[in-house]
ZAROGU-309447 format. One record per residue: residue number from 1; chain; x, z, y of N, C-alpha, C in turn. Coordinates in Angstrom, 1 decimal, always signed. Layout:
<sites>
<site><lovex>NUM</lovex><panu>A</panu><n_c1>X</n_c1><n_c3>Z</n_c3><n_c2>Y</n_c2><ca_c1>X</ca_c1><ca_c3>Z</ca_c3><ca_c2>Y</ca_c2><c_c1>X</c_c1><c_c3>Z</c_c3><c_c2>Y</c_c2></site>
...
</sites>
This chain:
<sites>
<site><lovex>1</lovex><panu>A</panu><n_c1>-10.3</n_c1><n_c3>+18.0</n_c3><n_c2>+1.4</n_c2><ca_c1>-9.1</ca_c1><ca_c3>+18.2</ca_c3><ca_c2>+0.7</ca_c2><c_c1>-9.0</c_c1><c_c3>+17.3</c_c3><c_c2>-0.5</c_c2></site>
<site><lovex>2</lovex><panu>A</panu><n_c1>-10.1</n_c1><n_c3>+17.1</n_c3><n_c2>-1.3</n_c2><ca_c1>-10.1</ca_c1><ca_c3>+16.1</ca_c3><ca_c2>-2.4</ca_c2><c_c1>-9.7</c_c1><c_c3>+14.7</c_c3><c_c2>-1.9</c_c2></site>
<site><lovex>3</lovex><panu>A</panu><n_c1>-10.2</n_c1><n_c3>+14.4</n_c3><n_c2>-0.7</n_c2><ca_c1>-10.0</ca_c1><ca_c3>+13.0</ca_c3><ca_c2>-0.2</ca_c2><c_c1>-8.5</c_c1><c_c3>+12.9</c_c3><c_c2>+0.1</c_c2></site>
<site><lovex>4</lovex><panu>A</panu><n_c1>-7.8</n_c1><n_c3>+13.9</n_c3><n_c2>+0.7</n_c2><ca_c1>-6.4</ca_c1><ca_c3>+13.9</ca_c3><ca_c2>+0.9</ca_c2><c_c1>-5.6</c_c1><c_c3>+13.8</c_c3><c_c2>-0.4</c_c2></site>
<site><lovex>5</lovex><panu>A</panu><n_c1>-6.0</n_c1><n_c3>+14.6</n_c3><n_c2>-1.4</n_c2><ca_c1>-5.3</ca_c1><ca_c3>+14.5</ca_c3><ca_c2>-2.7</ca_c2><c_c1>-5.5</c_c1><c_c3>+13.1</c_c3><c_c2>-3.3</c_c2></site>
<site><lovex>6</lovex><panu>A</panu><n_c1>-6.7</n_c1><n_c3>+12.6</n_c3><n_c2>-3.2</n_c2><ca_c1>-6.9</ca_c1><ca_c3>+11.2</ca_c3><ca_c2>-3.7</ca_c2><c_c1>-6.1</c_c1><c_c3>+10.2</c_c3><c_c2>-3.1</c_c2></site>
<site><lovex>7</lovex><panu>A</panu><n_c1>-5.9</n_c1><n_c3>+10.3</n_c3><n_c2>-1.7</n_c2><ca_c1>-5.1</ca_c1><ca_c3>+9.3</ca_c3><ca_c2>-1.0</ca_c2><c_c1>-3.6</c_c1><c_c3>+9.5</c_c3><c_c2>-1.4</c_c2></site>
<site><lovex>8</lovex><panu>A</panu><n_c1>-3.2</n_c1><n_c3>+10.7</n_c3><n_c2>-1.5</n_c2><ca_c1>-1.8</ca_c1><ca_c3>+11.0</ca_c3><ca_c2>-1.9</ca_c2><c_c1>-1.5</c_c1><c_c3>+10.4</c_c3><c_c2>-3.3</c_c2></site>
<site><lovex>9</lovex><panu>A</panu><n_c1>-2.5</n_c1><n_c3>+10.6</n_c3><n_c2>-4.2</n_c2><ca_c1>-2.3</ca_c1><ca_c3>+10.1</ca_c3><ca_c2>-5.6</ca_c2><c_c1>-2.3</c_c1><c_c3>+8.6</c_c3><c_c2>-5.6</c_c2></site>
<site><lovex>10</lovex><panu>A</panu><n_c1>-3.2</n_c1><n_c3>+8.0</n_c3><n_c2>-4.8</n_c2><ca_c1>-3.2</ca_c1><ca_c3>+6.5</ca_c3><ca_c2>-4.6</ca_c2><c_c1>-1.9</c_c1><c_c3>+6.0</c_c3><c_c2>-4.1</c_c2></site>
<site><lovex>11</lovex><panu>A</panu><n_c1>-1.4</n_c1><n_c3>+6.7</n_c3><n_c2>-3.0</n_c2><ca_c1>-0.1</ca_c1><ca_c3>+6.2</ca_c3><ca_c2>-2.4</ca_c2><c_c1>+1.0</c_c1><c_c3>+6.3</c_c3><c_c2>-3.4</c_c2></site>
<site><lovex>12</lovex><panu>A</panu><n_c1>+1.1</n_c1><n_c3>+7.4</n_c3><n_c2>-4.2</n_c2><ca_c1>+2.1</ca_c1><ca_c3>+7.5</ca_c3><ca_c2>-5.3</ca_c2><c_c1>+2.0</c_c1><c_c3>+6.3</c_c3><c_c2>-6.3</c_c2></site>
<site><lovex>13</lovex><panu>A</panu><n_c1>+0.8</n_c1><n_c3>+6.0</n_c3><n_c2>-6.7</n_c2><ca_c1>+0.6</ca_c1><ca_c3>+4.9</ca_c3><ca_c2>-7.6</ca_c2><c_c1>+1.0</c_c1><c_c3>+3.5</c_c3><c_c2>-7.0</c_c2></site>
<site><lovex>14</lovex><panu>A</panu><n_c1>+0.7</n_c1><n_c3>+3.4</n_c3><n_c2>-5.7</n_c2><ca_c1>+1.1</ca_c1><ca_c3>+2.1</ca_c3><ca_c2>-5.0</ca_c2><c_c1>+2.6</c_c1><c_c3>+2.0</c_c3><c_c2>-5.0</c_c2></site>
<site><lovex>15</lovex><panu>A</panu><n_c1>+3.3</n_c1><n_c3>+3.1</n_c3><n_c2>-4.8</n_c2><ca_c1>+4.8</ca_c1><ca_c3>+3.0</ca_c3><ca_c2>-4.8</ca_c2><c_c1>+5.3</c_c1><c_c3>+2.6</c_c3><c_c2>-6.1</c_c2></site>
<site><lovex>16</lovex><panu>A</panu><n_c1>+4.7</n_c1><n_c3>+3.1</n_c3><n_c2>-7.2</n_c2><ca_c1>+5.1</ca_c1><ca_c3>+2.7</ca_c3><ca_c2>-8.6</ca_c2><c_c1>+4.8</c_c1><c_c3>+1.2</c_c3><c_c2>-8.8</c_c2></site>
<site><lovex>17</lovex><panu>A</panu><n_c1>+3.8</n_c1><n_c3>+0.6</n_c3><n_c2>-8.1</n_c2><ca_c1>+3.5</ca_c1><ca_c3>-0.8</ca_c3><ca_c2>-8.3</ca_c2><c_c1>+4.4</c_c1><c_c3>-1.7</c_c3><c_c2>-7.4</c_c2></site>
<site><lovex>18</lovex><panu>A</panu><n_c1>+5.3</n_c1><n_c3>-1.1</n_c3><n_c2>-6.6</n_c2><ca_c1>+6.2</ca_c1><ca_c3>-1.8</ca_c3><ca_c2>-5.8</ca_c2><c_c1>+5.9</c_c1><c_c3>-1.9</c_c3><c_c2>-4.3</c_c2></site>
<site><lovex>19</lovex><panu>A</panu><n_c1>+4.8</n_c1><n_c3>-1.2</n_c3><n_c2>-3.9</n_c2><ca_c1>+4.5</ca_c1><ca_c3>-1.1</ca_c3><ca_c2>-2.5</ca_c2><c_c1>+5.3</c_c1><c_c3>+0.1</c_c3><c_c2>-1.9</c_c2></site>
<site><lovex>20</lovex><panu>A</panu><n_c1>+6.6</n_c1><n_c3>+0.0</n_c3><n_c2>-1.8</n_c2><ca_c1>+7.5</ca_c1><ca_c3>+1.1</ca_c3><ca_c2>-1.4</ca_c2><c_c1>+8.5</c_c1><c_c3>+0.6</c_c3><c_c2>-0.4</c_c2></site>
<site><lovex>21</lovex><panu>A</panu><n_c1>+9.0</n_c1><n_c3>+1.5</n_c3><n_c2>+0.4</n_c2><ca_c1>+10.0</ca_c1><ca_c3>+1.2</ca_c3><ca_c2>+1.4</ca_c2><c_c1>+11.1</c_c1><c_c3>+0.4</c_c3><c_c2>+0.8</c_c2></site>
<site><lovex>22</lovex><panu>A</panu><n_c1>+11.5</n_c1><n_c3>-0.6</n_c3><n_c2>+1.6</n_c2><ca_c1>+12.6</ca_c1><ca_c3>-1.5</ca_c3><ca_c2>+1.3</ca_c2><c_c1>+12.3</c_c1><c_c3>-2.6</c_c3><c_c2>+0.2</c_c2></site>
<site><lovex>23</lovex><panu>A</panu><n_c1>+11.1</n_c1><n_c3>-2.5</n_c3><n_c2>-0.3</n_c2><ca_c1>+10.7</ca_c1><ca_c3>-3.6</ca_c3><ca_c2>-1.2</ca_c2><c_c1>+10.1</c_c1><c_c3>-4.8</c_c3><c_c2>-0.5</c_c2></site>
<site><lovex>24</lovex><panu>A</panu><n_c1>+10.1</n_c1><n_c3>-5.9</n_c3><n_c2>-1.2</n_c2><ca_c1>+9.5</ca_c1><ca_c3>-7.1</ca_c3><ca_c2>-0.6</ca_c2><c_c1>+8.2</c_c1><c_c3>-7.5</c_c3><c_c2>-1.3</c_c2></site>
<site><lovex>25</lovex><panu>A</panu><n_c1>+7.2</n_c1><n_c3>-7.8</n_c3><n_c2>-0.5</n_c2><ca_c1>+5.9</ca_c1><ca_c3>-8.2</ca_c3><ca_c2>-1.1</ca_c2><c_c1>+5.4</c_c1><c_c3>-9.5</c_c3><c_c2>-0.5</c_c2></site>
<site><lovex>26</lovex><panu>A</panu><n_c1>+4.5</n_c1><n_c3>-10.1</n_c3><n_c2>-1.2</n_c2><ca_c1>+3.8</ca_c1><ca_c3>-11.3</ca_c3><ca_c2>-0.7</ca_c2><c_c1>+2.3</c_c1><c_c3>-10.8</c_c3><c_c2>-0.6</c_c2></site>
<site><lovex>27</lovex><panu>A</panu><n_c1>+1.8</n_c1><n_c3>-10.9</n_c3><n_c2>+0.6</n_c2><ca_c1>+0.4</ca_c1><ca_c3>-10.4</ca_c3><ca_c2>+0.8</ca_c2><c_c1>-0.2</c_c1><c_c3>-11.2</c_c3><c_c2>+1.9</c_c2></site>
<site><lovex>28</lovex><panu>A</panu><n_c1>-1.4</n_c1><n_c3>-11.5</n_c3><n_c2>+1.9</n_c2><ca_c1>-2.1</ca_c1><ca_c3>-12.3</ca_c3><ca_c2>+2.9</ca_c2><c_c1>-1.4</c_c1><c_c3>-13.7</c_c3><c_c2>+3.1</c_c2></site>
<site><lovex>29</lovex><panu>A</panu><n_c1>-0.8</n_c1><n_c3>-14.2</n_c3><n_c2>+2.0</n_c2><ca_c1>-0.1</ca_c1><ca_c3>-15.5</ca_c3><ca_c2>+2.1</ca_c2><c_c1>+1.2</c_c1><c_c3>-15.5</c_c3><c_c2>+2.8</c_c2></site>
<site><lovex>30</lovex><panu>A</panu><n_c1>+1.8</n_c1><n_c3>-14.3</n_c3><n_c2>+3.0</n_c2><ca_c1>+3.1</ca_c1><ca_c3>-14.2</ca_c3><ca_c2>+3.7</ca_c2><c_c1>+4.0</c_c1><c_c3>-13.2</c_c3><c_c2>+3.1</c_c2></site>
<site><lovex>31</lovex><panu>A</panu><n_c1>+5.3</n_c1><n_c3>-13.4</n_c3><n_c2>+3.3</n_c2><ca_c1>+6.3</ca_c1><ca_c3>-12.5</ca_c3><ca_c2>+2.7</ca_c2><c_c1>+6.7</c_c1><c_c3>-11.4</c_c3><c_c2>+3.7</c_c2></site>
<site><lovex>32</lovex><panu>A</panu><n_c1>+6.7</n_c1><n_c3>-10.2</n_c3><n_c2>+3.2</n_c2><ca_c1>+7.0</ca_c1><ca_c3>-9.0</ca_c3><ca_c2>+4.1</ca_c2><c_c1>+8.1</c_c1><c_c3>-8.2</c_c3><c_c2>+3.4</c_c2></site>
<site><lovex>33</lovex><panu>A</panu><n_c1>+8.9</n_c1><n_c3>-7.5</n_c3><n_c2>+4.2</n_c2><ca_c1>+9.7</ca_c1><ca_c3>-6.4</ca_c3><ca_c2>+3.7</ca_c2><c_c1>+9.1</c_c1><c_c3>-5.1</c_c3><c_c2>+4.2</c_c2></site>
<site><lovex>34</lovex><panu>A</panu><n_c1>+8.9</n_c1><n_c3>-4.2</n_c3><n_c2>+3.3</n_c2><ca_c1>+8.2</ca_c1><ca_c3>-2.9</ca_c3><ca_c2>+3.7</ca_c2><c_c1>+9.2</c_c1><c_c3>-2.0</c_c3><c_c2>+4.3</c_c2></site>
<site><lovex>35</lovex><panu>A</panu><n_c1>+8.8</n_c1><n_c3>-1.4</n_c3><n_c2>+5.4</n_c2><ca_c1>+9.6</ca_c1><ca_c3>-0.5</ca_c3><ca_c2>+6.2</ca_c2><c_c1>+9.1</c_c1><c_c3>+1.0</c_c3><c_c2>+5.9</c_c2></site>
<site><lovex>36</lovex><panu>A</panu><n_c1>+8.0</n_c1><n_c3>+1.1</n_c3><n_c2>+5.2</n_c2><ca_c1>+7.5</ca_c1><ca_c3>+2.5</ca_c3><ca_c2>+4.9</ca_c2><c_c1>+6.9</c_c1><c_c3>+2.5</c_c3><c_c2>+3.5</c_c2></site>
<site><lovex>37</lovex><panu>A</panu><n_c1>+6.7</n_c1><n_c3>+3.7</n_c3><n_c2>+3.0</n_c2><ca_c1>+5.9</ca_c1><ca_c3>+3.9</ca_c3><ca_c2>+1.8</ca_c2><c_c1>+4.4</c_c1><c_c3>+3.8</c_c3><c_c2>+2.3</c_c2></site>
<site><lovex>38</lovex><panu>A</panu><n_c1>+3.5</n_c1><n_c3>+3.7</n_c3><n_c2>+1.4</n_c2><ca_c1>+2.1</ca_c1><ca_c3>+3.7</ca_c3><ca_c2>+1.8</ca_c2><c_c1>+1.6</c_c1><c_c3>+5.0</c_c3><c_c2>+2.4</c_c2></site>
<site><lovex>39</lovex><panu>A</panu><n_c1>+0.7</n_c1><n_c3>+4.9</n_c3><n_c2>+3.3</n_c2><ca_c1>+0.2</ca_c1><ca_c3>+6.1</ca_c3><ca_c2>+4.0</ca_c2><c_c1>-1.3</c_c1><c_c3>+5.9</c_c3><c_c2>+4.3</c_c2></site>
<site><lovex>40</lovex><panu>A</panu><n_c1>-2.1</n_c1><n_c3>+6.9</n_c3><n_c2>+4.4</n_c2><ca_c1>-3.5</ca_c1><ca_c3>+6.8</ca_c3><ca_c2>+4.7</ca_c2><c_c1>-3.6</c_c1><c_c3>+6.4</c_c3><c_c2>+6.2</c_c2></site>
<site><lovex>41</lovex><panu>A</panu><n_c1>-4.6</n_c1><n_c3>+5.4</n_c3><n_c2>+6.4</n_c2><ca_c1>-4.9</ca_c1><ca_c3>+5.0</ca_c3><ca_c2>+7.8</ca_c2><c_c1>-6.3</c_c1><c_c3>+4.7</c_c3><c_c2>+7.8</c_c2></site>
<site><lovex>42</lovex><panu>A</panu><n_c1>-7.1</n_c1><n_c3>+5.3</n_c3><n_c2>+8.7</n_c2><ca_c1>-8.5</ca_c1><ca_c3>+5.1</ca_c3><ca_c2>+8.8</ca_c2><c_c1>-9.1</c_c1><c_c3>+5.4</c_c3><c_c2>+7.4</c_c2></site>
<site><lovex>43</lovex><panu>A</panu><n_c1>-9.9</n_c1><n_c3>+4.4</n_c3><n_c2>+6.9</n_c2><ca_c1>-10.6</ca_c1><ca_c3>+4.6</ca_c3><ca_c2>+5.7</ca_c2><c_c1>-9.8</c_c1><c_c3>+3.9</c_c3><c_c2>+4.5</c_c2></site>
<site><lovex>44</lovex><panu>A</panu><n_c1>-8.6</n_c1><n_c3>+3.5</n_c3><n_c2>+4.8</n_c2><ca_c1>-7.8</ca_c1><ca_c3>+2.9</ca_c3><ca_c2>+3.7</ca_c2><c_c1>-6.4</c_c1><c_c3>+3.4</c_c3><c_c2>+3.7</c_c2></site>
<site><lovex>45</lovex><panu>A</panu><n_c1>-5.5</n_c1><n_c3>+2.5</n_c3><n_c2>+3.2</n_c2><ca_c1>-4.1</ca_c1><ca_c3>+2.8</ca_c3><ca_c2>+3.1</ca_c2><c_c1>-3.3</c_c1><c_c3>+1.6</c_c3><c_c2>+3.6</c_c2></site>
<site><lovex>46</lovex><panu>A</panu><n_c1>-2.2</n_c1><n_c3>+1.9</n_c3><n_c2>+4.4</n_c2><ca_c1>-1.4</ca_c1><ca_c3>+0.9</ca_c3><ca_c2>+5.0</ca_c2><c_c1>+0.0</c_c1><c_c3>+1.1</c_c3><c_c2>+4.7</c_c2></site>
<site><lovex>47</lovex><panu>A</panu><n_c1>+0.8</n_c1><n_c3>+0.1</n_c3><n_c2>+5.1</n_c2><ca_c1>+2.3</ca_c1><ca_c3>+0.2</ca_c3><ca_c2>+5.1</ca_c2><c_c1>+2.8</c_c1><c_c3>-0.4</c_c3><c_c2>+6.4</c_c2></site>
<site><lovex>48</lovex><panu>A</panu><n_c1>+4.0</n_c1><n_c3>+0.1</n_c3><n_c2>+6.8</n_c2><ca_c1>+4.7</ca_c1><ca_c3>-0.6</ca_c3><ca_c2>+7.9</ca_c2><c_c1>+5.5</c_c1><c_c3>-1.7</c_c3><c_c2>+7.3</c_c2></site>
<site><lovex>49</lovex><panu>A</panu><n_c1>+5.5</n_c1><n_c3>-2.9</n_c3><n_c2>+7.9</n_c2><ca_c1>+6.2</ca_c1><ca_c3>-4.0</ca_c3><ca_c2>+7.3</ca_c2><c_c1>+6.7</c_c1><c_c3>-4.9</c_c3><c_c2>+8.4</c_c2></site>
<site><lovex>50</lovex><panu>A</panu><n_c1>+7.7</n_c1><n_c3>-5.7</n_c3><n_c2>+8.0</n_c2><ca_c1>+8.2</ca_c1><ca_c3>-6.8</ca_c3><ca_c2>+8.9</ca_c2><c_c1>+8.0</c_c1><c_c3>-8.1</c_c3><c_c2>+8.2</c_c2></site>
<site><lovex>51</lovex><panu>A</panu><n_c1>+7.4</n_c1><n_c3>-9.0</n_c3><n_c2>+9.0</n_c2><ca_c1>+7.1</ca_c1><ca_c3>-10.4</ca_c3><ca_c2>+8.5</ca_c2><c_c1>+8.5</c_c1><c_c3>-11.1</c_c3><c_c2>+8.4</c_c2></site>
<site><lovex>52</lovex><panu>A</panu><n_c1>+8.9</n_c1><n_c3>-11.5</n_c3><n_c2>+7.2</n_c2><ca_c1>+10.2</ca_c1><ca_c3>-12.1</ca_c3><ca_c2>+7.0</ca_c2><c_c1>+10.5</c_c1><c_c3>-13.3</c_c3><c_c2>+7.8</c_c2></site>
<site><lovex>53</lovex><panu>A</panu><n_c1>+9.5</n_c1><n_c3>-14.2</n_c3><n_c2>+8.0</n_c2><ca_c1>+9.7</ca_c1><ca_c3>-15.4</ca_c3><ca_c2>+8.7</ca_c2><c_c1>+10.0</c_c1><c_c3>-15.2</c_c3><c_c2>+10.2</c_c2></site>
<site><lovex>54</lovex><panu>A</panu><n_c1>+9.3</n_c1><n_c3>-14.3</n_c3><n_c2>+10.8</n_c2><ca_c1>+9.5</ca_c1><ca_c3>-14.1</ca_c3><ca_c2>+12.3</ca_c2><c_c1>+10.2</c_c1><c_c3>-12.7</c_c3><c_c2>+12.6</c_c2></site>
<site><lovex>55</lovex><panu>A</panu><n_c1>+10.4</n_c1><n_c3>-11.9</n_c3><n_c2>+11.6</n_c2><ca_c1>+10.9</ca_c1><ca_c3>-10.5</ca_c3><ca_c2>+11.8</ca_c2><c_c1>+10.0</c_c1><c_c3>-9.7</c_c3><c_c2>+12.7</c_c2></site>
<site><lovex>56</lovex><panu>A</panu><n_c1>+8.7</n_c1><n_c3>-10.0</n_c3><n_c2>+12.8</n_c2><ca_c1>+7.8</ca_c1><ca_c3>-9.2</ca_c3><ca_c2>+13.6</ca_c2><c_c1>+7.3</c_c1><c_c3>-8.0</c_c3><c_c2>+12.7</c_c2></site>
<site><lovex>57</lovex><panu>A</panu><n_c1>+7.4</n_c1><n_c3>-6.8</n_c3><n_c2>+13.3</n_c2><ca_c1>+7.0</ca_c1><ca_c3>-5.6</ca_c3><ca_c2>+12.7</ca_c2><c_c1>+5.5</c_c1><c_c3>-5.4</c_c3><c_c2>+12.9</c_c2></site>
<site><lovex>58</lovex><panu>A</panu><n_c1>+4.8</n_c1><n_c3>-4.9</n_c3><n_c2>+11.9</n_c2><ca_c1>+3.4</ca_c1><ca_c3>-4.6</ca_c3><ca_c2>+12.0</ca_c2><c_c1>+3.0</c_c1><c_c3>-3.6</c_c3><c_c2>+10.9</c_c2></site>
<site><lovex>59</lovex><panu>A</panu><n_c1>+1.7</n_c1><n_c3>-3.1</n_c3><n_c2>+11.1</n_c2><ca_c1>+1.1</ca_c1><ca_c3>-2.2</ca_c3><ca_c2>+10.1</ca_c2><c_c1>+0.1</c_c1><c_c3>-3.1</c_c3><c_c2>+9.3</c_c2></site>
<site><lovex>60</lovex><panu>A</panu><n_c1>+0.3</n_c1><n_c3>-3.1</n_c3><n_c2>+8.0</n_c2><ca_c1>-0.6</ca_c1><ca_c3>-3.8</ca_c3><ca_c2>+7.2</ca_c2><c_c1>-1.6</c_c1><c_c3>-2.9</c_c3><c_c2>+6.4</c_c2></site>
<site><lovex>61</lovex><panu>A</panu><n_c1>-2.9</n_c1><n_c3>-3.2</n_c3><n_c2>+6.6</n_c2><ca_c1>-3.9</ca_c1><ca_c3>-2.5</ca_c3><ca_c2>+5.7</ca_c2><c_c1>-3.8</c_c1><c_c3>-3.2</c_c3><c_c2>+4.4</c_c2></site>
<site><lovex>62</lovex><panu>A</panu><n_c1>-3.7</n_c1><n_c3>-2.4</n_c3><n_c2>+3.3</n_c2><ca_c1>-3.6</ca_c1><ca_c3>-3.0</ca_c3><ca_c2>+2.0</ca_c2><c_c1>-5.1</c_c1><c_c3>-3.4</c_c3><c_c2>+1.6</c_c2></site>
<site><lovex>63</lovex><panu>A</panu><n_c1>-5.2</n_c1><n_c3>-4.6</n_c3><n_c2>+1.0</n_c2><ca_c1>-6.5</ca_c1><ca_c3>-5.1</ca_c3><ca_c2>+0.6</ca_c2><c_c1>-7.3</c_c1><c_c3>-4.3</c_c3><c_c2>-0.4</c_c2></site>
<site><lovex>64</lovex><panu>A</panu><n_c1>-8.6</n_c1><n_c3>-4.3</n_c3><n_c2>-0.3</n_c2><ca_c1>-9.4</ca_c1><ca_c3>-3.5</ca_c3><ca_c2>-1.2</ca_c2><c_c1>-9.1</c_c1><c_c3>-3.7</c_c3><c_c2>-2.7</c_c2></site>
<site><lovex>65</lovex><panu>A</panu><n_c1>-8.9</n_c1><n_c3>-4.9</n_c3><n_c2>-3.1</n_c2><ca_c1>-8.6</ca_c1><ca_c3>-5.1</ca_c3><ca_c2>-4.6</ca_c2><c_c1>-7.4</c_c1><c_c3>-4.3</c_c3><c_c2>-5.0</c_c2></site>
<site><lovex>66</lovex><panu>A</panu><n_c1>-6.4</n_c1><n_c3>-4.3</n_c3><n_c2>-4.1</n_c2><ca_c1>-5.1</ca_c1><ca_c3>-3.5</ca_c3><ca_c2>-4.5</ca_c2><c_c1>-5.5</c_c1><c_c3>-2.0</c_c3><c_c2>-4.6</c_c2></site>
<site><lovex>67</lovex><panu>A</panu><n_c1>-6.2</n_c1><n_c3>-1.5</n_c3><n_c2>-3.6</n_c2><ca_c1>-6.6</ca_c1><ca_c3>-0.1</ca_c3><ca_c2>-3.6</ca_c2><c_c1>-7.5</c_c1><c_c3>+0.2</c_c3><c_c2>-4.8</c_c2></site>
<site><lovex>68</lovex><panu>A</panu><n_c1>-8.4</n_c1><n_c3>-0.7</n_c3><n_c2>-5.2</n_c2><ca_c1>-9.2</ca_c1><ca_c3>-0.4</ca_c3><ca_c2>-6.3</ca_c2><c_c1>-8.4</c_c1><c_c3>-0.3</c_c3><c_c2>-7.6</c_c2></site>
<site><lovex>69</lovex><panu>A</panu><n_c1>-7.3</n_c1><n_c3>-1.0</n_c3><n_c2>-7.7</n_c2><ca_c1>-6.4</ca_c1><ca_c3>-0.9</ca_c3><ca_c2>-8.9</ca_c2><c_c1>-5.9</c_c1><c_c3>+0.5</c_c3><c_c2>-9.1</c_c2></site>
<site><lovex>70</lovex><panu>A</panu><n_c1>-5.7</n_c1><n_c3>+1.3</n_c3><n_c2>-8.0</n_c2><ca_c1>-5.0</ca_c1><ca_c3>+2.6</ca_c3><ca_c2>-8.1</ca_c2><c_c1>-6.0</c_c1><c_c3>+3.7</c_c3><c_c2>-7.8</c_c2></site>
<site><lovex>71</lovex><panu>A</panu><n_c1>-7.3</n_c1><n_c3>+3.5</n_c3><n_c2>-7.7</n_c2><ca_c1>-8.2</ca_c1><ca_c3>+4.6</ca_c3><ca_c2>-7.5</ca_c2><c_c1>-8.2</c_c1><c_c3>+5.5</c_c3><c_c2>-8.7</c_c2></site>
<site><lovex>72</lovex><panu>A</panu><n_c1>-8.3</n_c1><n_c3>+6.8</n_c3><n_c2>-8.4</n_c2><ca_c1>-8.2</ca_c1><ca_c3>+7.8</ca_c3><ca_c2>-9.6</ca_c2><c_c1>-9.1</c_c1><c_c3>+7.5</c_c3><c_c2>-10.7</c_c2></site>
<site><lovex>73</lovex><panu>A</panu><n_c1>-10.3</n_c1><n_c3>+7.0</n_c3><n_c2>-10.5</n_c2><ca_c1>-11.2</ca_c1><ca_c3>+6.8</ca_c3><ca_c2>-11.7</ca_c2><c_c1>-10.8</c_c1><c_c3>+5.6</c_c3><c_c2>-12.5</c_c2></site>
<site><lovex>74</lovex><panu>A</panu><n_c1>-9.9</n_c1><n_c3>+4.7</n_c3><n_c2>-11.9</n_c2><ca_c1>-9.4</ca_c1><ca_c3>+3.5</ca_c3><ca_c2>-12.7</ca_c2><c_c1>-8.2</c_c1><c_c3>+3.9</c_c3><c_c2>-13.5</c_c2></site>
<site><lovex>75</lovex><panu>A</panu><n_c1>-7.4</n_c1><n_c3>+4.9</n_c3><n_c2>-13.0</n_c2><ca_c1>-6.1</ca_c1><ca_c3>+5.1</ca_c3><ca_c2>-13.6</ca_c2><c_c1>-6.2</c_c1><c_c3>+5.6</c_c3><c_c2>-15.0</c_c2></site>
<site><lovex>76</lovex><panu>A</panu><n_c1>-7.2</n_c1><n_c3>+6.4</n_c3><n_c2>-15.4</n_c2><ca_c1>-7.2</ca_c1><ca_c3>+7.0</ca_c3><ca_c2>-16.7</ca_c2><c_c1>-8.0</c_c1><c_c3>+6.2</c_c3><c_c2>-17.7</c_c2></site>
<site><lovex>77</lovex><panu>A</panu><n_c1>-8.2</n_c1><n_c3>+4.9</n_c3><n_c2>-17.4</n_c2><ca_c1>-9.0</ca_c1><ca_c3>+4.1</ca_c3><ca_c2>-18.4</ca_c2><c_c1>-8.2</c_c1><c_c3>+3.9</c_c3><c_c2>-19.7</c_c2></site>
<site><lovex>78</lovex><panu>A</panu><n_c1>-8.7</n_c1><n_c3>+4.3</n_c3><n_c2>-20.8</n_c2><ca_c1>-8.2</ca_c1><ca_c3>+4.2</ca_c3><ca_c2>-22.1</ca_c2><c_c1>-6.7</c_c1><c_c3>+4.1</c_c3><c_c2>-22.1</c_c2></site>
</sites>
């Protein structure tokens, strides 16, 4: 249950940082339009997105450095 709450909290923080449905991001050197809000997948967090150059839809695992920015123990720093 704590893990689920932690993922939910992280997903909310990611949305606040712009990883939210209908937003555009640049990640892995490419431009994407997000089709979903962040959601838990496997041991990480992902988003559904479309690659703007080819309009190919895919699920993107968010990179570890992005997830580390929103981990609960990092959020309350001073």
